[in-house]
Every structure is written in structure tokens, then in C-alpha cells.
N, C-alpha and C positions, 0 to 999 in steps of 0.2 A: 398508723404510720408503719411503715417498714424500713428497717436500717440493716446496712450490711458490715460487718466487721472487716476492716481494711486488710487485716492479716489472714484471716481464716477464710473469707467471703461467705461467712454464715449469714443467712438473711433471717431476721427476727421481727415479729409485730410487737411493737412496744408502745407504751404511753409516753407522754412527754415528761415524765417525772425523773427521766434519767439524769443521774448527778453530773455536774459539769466536768468533774474529774474523769469521768468514763466517756464523755462525748468524743474526745480525741481520737478514739479507736473506731469510730463508726462514721459511715457516710449515710445520709438520708438518701433513699432511693425511690420512694413514693410517698406522698402525703396529700391530704386533702388540702384546700386553700386555708382553712381554719387552722389546722395542724401546722402548716407552714408559717403562718403569722405567728402562732404560739412559739414555734421554734425561735423564731427571730426575736420576739419579745423576750423570752426566756434566756437565750444565750447571746444577745447582741453584743455583750462584752466580751465574748470569747469567739468571735467570727474567725480569728486566725487560726482556731483549732477545728473549725466546723467547715465541712465543704459542702456548702449549700448550692453551688452551681450545679450539683448533679440531681437536686431534688426535683422530681416531677410532680407537679400540682395539677388537680383536675377539679373543674368547678363546673356546675349545671346552672344555667340561667334560663328562666322563661320569659320570653318576649310576648306580652299579651297582645291580644288583638288590637286594642287602643293604642298601644306602643308601636306595633307594626305599622299601623295606618298614619303614624307620625314620624317614623324612623329617619326621614330626611331632615325633617324640622329639629328633631330632638333624638340624636343617636342614643342607642341603649349601651350603659356601660356594662361590660362582661367581667372585667377585671380591674380593681381599683390600682391607681398608681403606687408603686412600691416607694420606700424611703428614698432619701437622697442618695446618689452615687450608685443606684441600682436601676436596672431595666428589665423588661419583659421580653421573652422570646417564646413564640407559639411552636408548639410540636405539630398539633393537630386540632381541629375544629370540627365537630359534627353537629349539624343542625337537622331538626326533624320536625314534621307536622303530623299531628293526629287530626286529619282532614274532617272538617264539619259539613259545610254545605255550600260554600261559595269560594272560589279562588280569588287570589288578589289579581287586579289588573293594572297595568302601568307600572312601572319603576319597580321591577320585582327582582332585581338581582342584588342578594346580600353582600356587602362588604364588610371586612374587618380590618380596622386601622387603629393606629396609635392615636389618642384623643386629640391633642393639641398639635401634635406634628403632622397629622392626617396621612402618614405613610402607611401603605397596606402592609399587614402582617402575614397574609395568606392569600391564595387564590380566591377568587369570587365564587359564591353559589348562585348560579344563574337561573336554575328552573325550579328550585324548591317552592317559591312563593306563588307561582302559577300552577302548581299542581292541582289536580282534582282527585287525588287518592292520599291515603296515608304513604308517607315518603320519608326517607332519611338520605342525607347526602354528607359526604366529608371532604375535607380538603387539608393538606399539609401546610406547615409554615413556609414562607418564601424560601425557595431553593437559591435564587439569585443573591447577589449583594443587597443586603438590608441595612439601611441606616436606622439603627436602634434609637428609639427616644428615650433619654435617661428620665426616670421619675415622671413617666407618663402612663396613662391608663390605655385599657384597650376596648374599643366601642365597636358595635354592630351599626351599620346604617345602610341606606340605599343612595345611589349617587345623585340622581338628577331631580327626584320630587318625590312626595309621599305617595305610597300606593294607596289604591282605592278598592272598594268591594271585597271585604275579607271578613271571615268570622272564625278564623282559628289561631291558636296560640301557637308560638314557634319555640321549642326547646333546643337551647345550644349548650353542647358539652365542649368545653375549651380545656386542652391539656397544654401545659406552658412550663417554663422554667424562670426563676429570678437570678439574674446574673448580676455580678458586681463589675464595676469598672477597673 
């Protein structure tokens, strides 16, 4: 995890054993999802002194072939819901395929949404699942007004029905922030 001193702008790589008395002088600028959750668990009683809103968290999720084939019926959770009074904001999503031998057919537009609110959190990735070669595509978070869903997860799905005829996993790397109300 990387943190930046608020006064000197020094950026250092640290472990999460930073003493609570010292954390007030630092902003978290990058953390893995596990580090971000550990930060919250460790310092939840001192949030007034920790600026978690600037924490960029990156998580990699593999959507298996079987999960892709059922993606409309059973959306794949990418990021678990945060705790009460917090919401997730997507910065960027990168999806890639290490092509095997058969492209998906029908219902091949990947969507990324809040789970229970079904509000899109980014643009769609329309051509990745139909590819016949190794491929990666990226989208940024929604640039227009977004009604953020409080205490809701983020899921990948396809809109109208399950894809068919496929045999490659999809790797999704999602970069996001946890914000408080």
C-alpha cells in the first residue's frame, strides 16, 4: 500500500501496522482491495482522521467460462458491497480474454452495474466476448451524472440473455474508490 504525507507529499510503501497516532498525517493513495478492507477494519474508529476517499483500490476477478455462459441469469460479483453509509465509485474497468477456440455467440455485451440498484457504473464493453483472438478492452467510470448506490456491490452481467458457445475465461481488473456519504 502506498501512502502520502499530507505536509511533505512524500510517498512511501508501507504495511498496515502504522500506528493510529501517525495515520492522521497520511493519505492512502493506492491499496489492493484486501489492504483497503484491512485499513477500514483497523482504523474504523478513527475515520475522522483518515482520508479514505482518495484511496484507489484495484481488484482482479476471473469470470470462468461456466460463469460467462450464465452471466445474465447469475451476474458475477466484482466488488462486494461496502459497509453502511459508504458507496463504490468506479474509475476504470479492463476486461481481457486469452482466446481458446470458440467465440461467444449472442448476448455478448458486457455490462457493469450496482447489484441491487442495477445502475450502470461504466460504459459497456460490446465486442470483447465475440472476439476470435486474444483481446483486452477498457472503459472508464460513468462520466455523466451517476446515482451511486449506497452499500451495494458491483457486478458484471450481460443484458438480454445468457451467451452461448464459448470456452474462454474473462479476466476483469476493476479500479475503484470507496466513498462515504
